[in-house]
C-alpha positions as CSV (number, residue, x, y, z in Angstrom):
1,M,0.1,-0.1,0.0
2,E,1.3,3.4,-1.0
3,E,1.7,6.1,1.5
4,T,1.2,9.8,0.8
5,A,3.5,12.4,2.4
6,V,0.6,14.6,3.2
7,H,-2.1,13.3,5.4
8,A,-5.2,14.8,3.8
9,D,-8.5,14.9,5.5
10,P,-10.9,12.2,4.3
11,R,-13.9,14.4,4.4
12,L,-12.2,17.1,2.5
13,R,-11.0,14.6,-0.1
14,G,-14.7,13.5,-0.6
15,E,-15.5,17.0,-1.1
16,V,-12.9,17.4,-3.5
17,L,-13.9,14.4,-5.4
18,R,-17.6,15.8,-5.6
19,G,-16.2,18.9,-6.8
20,I,-13.8,17.4,-9.6
21,N,-16.9,15.6,-10.7
22,D,-19.3,18.8,-10.9
23,L,-16.8,21.2,-12.2
24,L,-14.9,18.8,-14.9
25,P,-17.7,18.9,-17.4
26,R,-17.8,22.8,-17.3
27,V,-14.1,23.0,-17.6
28,L,-13.8,20.3,-20.5
29,K,-16.9,22.3,-22.1
30,R,-18.5,18.7,-22.6
31,E,-21.2,16.5,-20.9
32,L,-19.3,13.5,-18.7
33,T,-21.5,10.7,-17.5
34,E,-19.4,9.0,-14.9
35,I,-16.0,10.0,-14.0
36,P,-14.0,7.1,-12.3
37,E,-11.4,8.0,-9.7
38,N,-8.7,6.2,-11.5
39,A,-9.7,8.0,-14.9
40,C,-6.4,9.6,-16.5
41,L,-7.0,13.4,-16.3
42,F,-4.9,13.9,-19.7
43,D,-5.3,10.5,-21.6
44,D,-8.8,9.7,-20.8
45,L,-10.6,12.9,-20.1
46,G,-8.6,15.2,-22.5
47,L,-7.7,17.8,-20.0
48,T,-5.0,20.3,-20.8
49,S,-2.5,21.8,-18.3
50,A,-4.7,25.2,-18.9
51,G,-7.8,23.2,-18.1
52,T,-6.0,21.7,-14.7
53,L,-5.2,25.1,-13.6
54,E,-8.6,26.3,-14.3
55,L,-10.2,23.1,-12.5
56,I,-8.2,23.8,-9.5
57,L,-9.3,27.3,-9.5
58,E,-12.7,26.6,-9.8
59,L,-12.2,23.8,-6.9
60,E,-10.7,26.5,-4.8
61,E,-13.8,28.9,-5.2
62,S,-16.3,26.1,-4.9
63,L,-14.9,24.7,-1.8
64,D,-13.8,28.1,-0.2
65,I,-10.3,26.7,0.2
66,Q,-6.8,27.8,-0.9
67,V,-4.3,25.0,-2.4
68,D,-0.5,25.4,-2.3
69,V,0.1,24.6,-6.3
70,E,3.8,25.2,-5.8
71,E,4.1,21.7,-4.8
72,I,2.3,19.9,-7.4
73,G,4.1,17.3,-9.7
74,E,3.2,15.1,-12.7
75,D,2.1,12.4,-10.6
76,D,-0.6,14.2,-8.6
77,L,-2.2,15.0,-12.1
78,R,-2.2,11.5,-13.5
79,S,-6.0,10.8,-12.4
80,V,-9.0,12.0,-10.5
81,A,-7.9,10.2,-7.4
82,S,-4.5,11.5,-7.2
83,L,-5.7,15.2,-7.9
84,A,-8.1,14.8,-5.1
85,D,-5.5,13.4,-3.0
86,F,-3.1,16.3,-3.9
87,V,-5.8,19.1,-3.5
88,A,-7.0,17.6,-0.1
89,G,-3.5,17.4,1.3
90,H,-2.3,20.9,0.2
91,V,-4.8,23.3,1.6
92,I,-3.3,26.3,2.7
93,D,-4.7,27.6,6.2
94,E,-5.8,30.8,6.1
95,D,-5.2,32.4,9.6
């Protein structure tokens, strides 16, 4: 079993997954029926790097969070699940 370096809040991860499912059709400008967690963002869904940025910005707005995108890597963008893990694990506390 893989361990992630950052411990993501499971509740927030669930909200992020729902957010990705809600926002992806708008970002991609097309209908999507079901988006499996293991769907490849680029290969399966056709997301672009600009679309990824738009998706993260939309997630931040809809969930009222701020994400530290400085740490994002290629592996974090492989699938819906890896993006959800990254976002949930890299929320910046606004003190």
